[in-house]
C-alpha atoms as one frame of an Amber mdcrd trajectory, in Angstrom:
protein
  90.323  80.151   5.721  90.974  78.320   9.009  88.797  78.991  12.024  90.481
  80.602  15.039  89.430  77.638  17.159  91.336  75.202  14.946  94.450  77.406
  15.141  94.038  77.659  18.919  93.777  73.884  19.279  96.853  73.387  17.096
  99.145  75.751  18.985  97.966  74.414  22.347  98.970  70.915  21.223 102.326
  72.261  20.048 102.869  73.979  23.378 102.124  70.776  25.292 104.853  69.035
  23.253 107.509  71.783  23.053 106.799  73.767  26.281 107.011  76.948  24.171
 104.274  79.597  23.929 102.867  80.438  20.505 100.767  83.315  19.203  99.233
  83.664  15.740  98.401  87.168  14.473  96.971  88.547  11.264  98.982  91.136
   9.340  97.219  93.960  11.206  98.518  92.707  14.529  95.178  91.265  15.698
  95.656  88.104  17.725  93.866  85.100  16.138  94.985  82.552  18.735  97.562
  82.485  21.529  98.818  80.471  24.474  99.945  83.643  26.311  98.536  87.072
  27.175  99.231  89.521  24.365  99.890  93.249  24.754  99.818  96.420  22.635
 103.604  96.313  22.475 103.492  92.862  20.881 100.808  94.056  18.454 103.086
  96.898  17.262 105.974  94.457  17.002 103.911  92.180  14.741 102.675  95.060
  12.532 106.231  96.341  11.971 107.487  92.856  11.188 104.587  92.141   8.791
 105.431  95.305   6.834 109.111  94.385   6.553 110.562  92.198   3.759 112.101
  89.794   6.299 110.746  86.249   6.682 111.797  85.999  10.324 112.959  88.224
  13.152 114.045  87.776  16.773 113.284  90.484  19.341 114.094  89.355  22.888
 111.933  86.304  23.630 109.814  86.891  20.500 110.733  84.699  17.527 108.586
  86.104  14.707 107.998  84.163  11.482 105.697  84.773   8.541 103.233  82.026
   7.647 103.257  81.989   3.854 100.610  80.556   1.539 100.874  80.736  -2.252
 103.887  83.070  -1.877 101.957  85.558   0.271 102.120  86.159   4.023  98.802
  85.217   5.672  99.759  85.224   9.359 102.611  86.065  11.698 103.641  83.431
  14.218 105.311  84.428  17.474 107.222  81.653  19.242 107.702  83.314  22.614
 110.496  81.799  24.691 114.109  82.306  25.756 114.704  78.653  24.942 117.438
  78.129  22.322 115.100  75.854  20.360 112.324  78.447  20.105 113.183  79.510
  16.564 113.326  75.920  15.316 110.035  75.077  17.052 108.573  78.204  15.471
 109.547  76.853  12.040 107.825  73.563  12.865 104.683  75.461  13.906 104.735
  77.492  10.668 105.005  74.293   8.633 102.075  72.809  10.543  99.909  75.886
   9.944 100.775  75.931   6.244  99.716  72.296   5.927  96.441  73.123   7.685
  95.833  76.027   5.319  96.459  73.809   2.299  94.091  71.127   3.585  91.282
  73.574   4.392  91.720  75.518   1.172  91.535  72.273  -0.804  88.432  71.261
   1.108  86.808  74.626   0.379  87.848  74.486  -3.266  86.480  70.968  -3.664
  83.130  72.022  -2.273  83.069  75.039  -4.575  84.103  72.843  -7.515  81.311
  70.321  -7.006  78.705  73.049  -6.511  79.636  74.585  -9.865  79.921  71.171
 -11.503  76.402  70.189 -10.404  74.950  73.478 -11.634  76.735  73.307 -15.009
  78.715  76.475 -14.308  82.060  75.150 -15.593  83.545  74.890 -19.064  84.720
  71.431 -20.082  88.387  72.436 -20.007  87.947  73.955 -16.524  86.393  70.748
 -15.214  89.413  68.640 -16.094  92.007  71.251 -15.118  90.495  71.886 -11.689
  89.859  68.189 -11.101  93.544  67.518 -11.676  94.542  70.286  -9.246  92.156
  68.944  -6.587  93.187  65.291  -7.119  89.700  64.236  -8.262  89.527  61.327
 -10.710  87.838  62.241 -13.987  87.065  58.607 -14.923  85.019  57.023 -12.128
  81.518  55.593 -11.870  79.468  58.073  -9.832  75.858  58.792  -8.954  74.133
  61.752  -7.312  71.818  61.372  -4.315  69.597  64.181  -3.045  68.625  63.904
   0.620  65.736  66.065   1.813  64.685  66.357   5.430  60.970  66.191   6.081
  61.726  67.935   9.388  63.485  70.859   7.656  66.784  70.084   9.400  69.213
  70.061   6.482  72.182  71.297   8.561  72.065  68.267  10.865  71.548  65.981
   7.862  74.584  67.509   6.150  76.818  66.938   9.177  75.704  63.319   9.435
  76.283  62.765   5.734  79.833  64.117   6.001  80.459  61.623   8.787  79.099
  58.751   6.719  80.896  59.486   3.431  84.546  60.471   3.099  86.386  62.272
   0.262  89.150  59.701   0.789  86.766  57.146  -0.743  85.857  59.476  -3.599
  82.553  60.616  -2.033  81.665  64.299  -1.739  78.856  65.928   0.241  77.741
  69.438  -0.652  74.696  71.712  -0.998  73.427  74.023  -3.712  70.370  75.299
  -1.838  68.950  75.340   1.677  66.406  72.578   1.057  68.567  69.519   0.460
  71.946  67.842   0.896  73.701  66.355  -2.130  75.966  63.314  -2.176  78.197
  62.615  -5.177  78.882  58.921  -4.548  81.739  56.946  -6.080  80.638  53.450
  -7.115  82.138  50.081  -7.781  82.094  49.171 -11.449  78.728  47.920 -12.777
  76.751  48.683  -9.605  73.151  47.584 -10.235  69.837  49.211  -9.315  69.609
  47.030  -6.206  72.986  48.278  -4.944  72.022  51.906  -5.607  68.776  51.517
  -3.680  70.662  49.810  -0.848  72.886  52.894  -0.486  69.784  55.116  -0.391
  68.202  52.909   2.273  71.395  52.990   4.352  71.363  56.808   4.257  67.690
  56.955   5.218  67.906  54.371   8.022  71.124  55.775   9.530  69.856  59.367
   9.701  66.515  58.216  11.099  68.119  55.966  13.723  70.911  58.291  14.899
  69.318  61.725  14.520  65.598  60.845  14.546  65.160  62.799  11.302  62.889
  61.541   8.529  64.375  62.007   5.077  63.460  61.302   1.463  66.282  60.096
  -0.788  66.209  60.572  -4.569  68.901  59.490  -7.002  69.745  59.694 -10.690
  71.577  57.262 -12.947  75.221  56.195 -12.939  77.699  58.233 -14.985  81.295
  57.264 -15.713  82.806  60.685 -16.504  83.167  63.648 -14.168  81.639  66.044
 -16.693  78.379  64.048 -16.604  77.826  64.385 -12.848  75.489  67.326 -13.534
  73.335  64.966 -15.653  72.910  62.590 -12.713  72.095  65.582 -10.481  69.362
  66.797 -12.867  67.898  63.294 -12.920  67.938  63.102  -9.126  66.294  66.537
  -8.963  63.562  65.393 -11.331  63.099  62.226  -9.283  62.679  64.374  -6.181
  60.093  66.643  -7.827  58.155  63.831  -9.492  58.163  61.827  -6.267  56.793
  64.814  -4.348  53.867  65.053  -6.772  52.989  61.450  -7.642  54.658  59.167
  -5.092  54.333  60.956  -1.765  54.246  57.686   0.167  57.702  56.656  -1.113
  60.855  57.555   0.807  63.306  56.317  -1.828  62.829  57.454  -5.415  64.926
  56.312  -8.369  64.954  58.223 -11.650  64.861  54.911 -13.544  61.628  53.877
 -11.824  59.606  57.077 -12.204  57.426  55.496 -14.859  54.678  57.578 -16.412
  55.096  60.277 -13.748  58.279  61.409 -15.482  56.390  61.863 -18.767  53.531
  63.817 -17.181  55.970  66.058 -15.302  57.465  67.244 -18.585  54.122  68.111
 -20.207  52.911  71.725 -20.527  50.055  72.505 -18.143  47.773  73.558 -21.019
  48.162  70.121 -22.584  47.330  68.524 -19.232  44.152  70.587 -18.893  43.181
  69.660 -22.440  43.648  65.965 -21.636  41.449  66.183 -18.538  38.776  67.998
 -20.547  38.886  65.328 -23.272  38.505  62.532 -20.729  35.681  63.990 -18.680
  34.222  66.563 -21.085  32.212  69.342 -19.461  31.243  67.049 -16.587  34.544
  67.004 -14.755  33.754  65.237 -11.458  34.203  66.924  -8.138  37.131  65.840
  -6.015  36.948  62.066  -5.473  36.579  61.192  -1.785  39.481  59.614   0.117
  37.747  56.258   0.502  37.263  55.898  -3.233  40.824  57.026  -3.957  42.197
  54.476  -1.496  40.060  51.775  -3.105  41.291  52.697  -6.591  44.953  52.746
  -5.514  44.639  49.364  -3.806  42.926  47.960  -6.906  45.812  49.176  -9.062
  48.375  47.758  -6.616  46.726  44.343  -6.966  46.766  44.414 -10.771  42.978
  44.857 -11.104  42.270  41.756  -9.019  38.859  42.269  -7.380  39.084  39.357
  -4.923  42.547  40.276  -3.601  41.605  43.957  -3.322  38.468  43.220  -1.295
  40.468  40.886   0.965  43.143  43.520   1.682  40.520  46.219   2.292  38.547
  43.869   4.592  35.317  44.497   2.696  32.879  42.232   0.892  33.356  41.756
  -2.827  29.911  43.222  -3.502  30.832  46.351  -1.524  33.911  46.788  -3.705
  31.857  46.329  -6.866  29.377  48.932  -5.568  32.237  51.445  -5.132  33.411
  50.761  -8.689  29.912  51.340 -10.039  29.630  54.577  -8.066  32.957  55.737
  -9.539  31.778  54.746 -13.025  28.689  56.948 -12.679  30.881  59.908 -11.634
  33.588  59.508 -14.273  32.172  57.324 -17.020  35.090  54.904 -16.520  34.835
  51.275 -15.411  38.203  50.543 -13.838  37.582  46.789 -14.052  38.335  47.259
 -17.763  42.066  47.683 -18.407  41.786  50.621 -20.830  39.486  52.540 -18.483
  41.723  51.736 -15.514  44.769  53.042 -17.391  42.874  56.179 -18.443  41.749
  56.903 -14.879  45.233  56.250 -13.467  46.781  58.760 -15.848  43.965  61.263
 -15.305  44.417  61.184 -11.517  48.157  61.737 -11.921  47.550  64.651 -14.292
  45.108  66.217 -11.812  47.750  65.899  -9.065  50.280  67.587 -11.341  47.934
  70.477 -12.140  47.145  70.946  -8.430  50.878  70.945  -7.643  51.550  73.659
 -10.234  48.682  75.786  -8.945  49.936  75.530  -5.344  53.443  76.402  -6.502
  52.300  79.590  -8.250  50.108  80.745  -5.336
């Protein structure tokens, strides 16, 4: 529940204030933390006391008290001193440890709660009952962000995220797999798309600047009820997957702005293959070279403007037209015509999707 190091730090601070030695043992007499050297005799003393019905016991300089949690003894505290205030200081130490146990149990339970909430593992009645126990508001605008490290360093990303976002502000950082860190972010009312993207950019820039880790941030849509957080998570997950296939150059991906990629991602692969066959027939072109692909993408970015595309590519207009004609011979599509451009754009995205599925199954 609580790490031994945290207990050790706590009793050392108490000793510095009270000038009394403290030892914390489990119910089997094993020392978890101590400010004094323990012996076999003290171990036996603790075991006998733990088995007794008494809540406290004094044996010479040993003031033994049980540390209770949820009406069960979890530890035995030994306030070792001949000082008259040792028993009272022991009670203070027990109270401190119990508060620590409550805080860490609540933290663990909150993490477990959000993991199950994201994965849809909770009944509706359980969501509201547990939220009330853990002091989590059920009516609050929230959104889910998924942060993936391109350097495969999710542990460091998770620690940074926990430093950036606090449960005190209604934000919760957790994980459901080893490939990403999830942020359930509380929002101000009516936060717009610009504000949501600003949060994503802050996450990306902070992690890159302070930890030198490149990340991709995906996010879903805003939900107002706790039970719908899993919906935002599924949207963020889809945004992550669609972005990996169709928008590899983007570092921030919003579910709202996935465009046609979202539609293609939900199509059966057989339907995708059929579409490609209908577009190109039996003469499906070989893989288009990188130069042509770059030219096509730049042409699309400039809304089919030939002059602006040639200027940005630093090539003559006639050279650009020659590339378009070469592509037309290979595919039968003239991308200077809107319908053909749209057809080729979709076809290239479908091909990327098919290739992604084939790599995933191999």
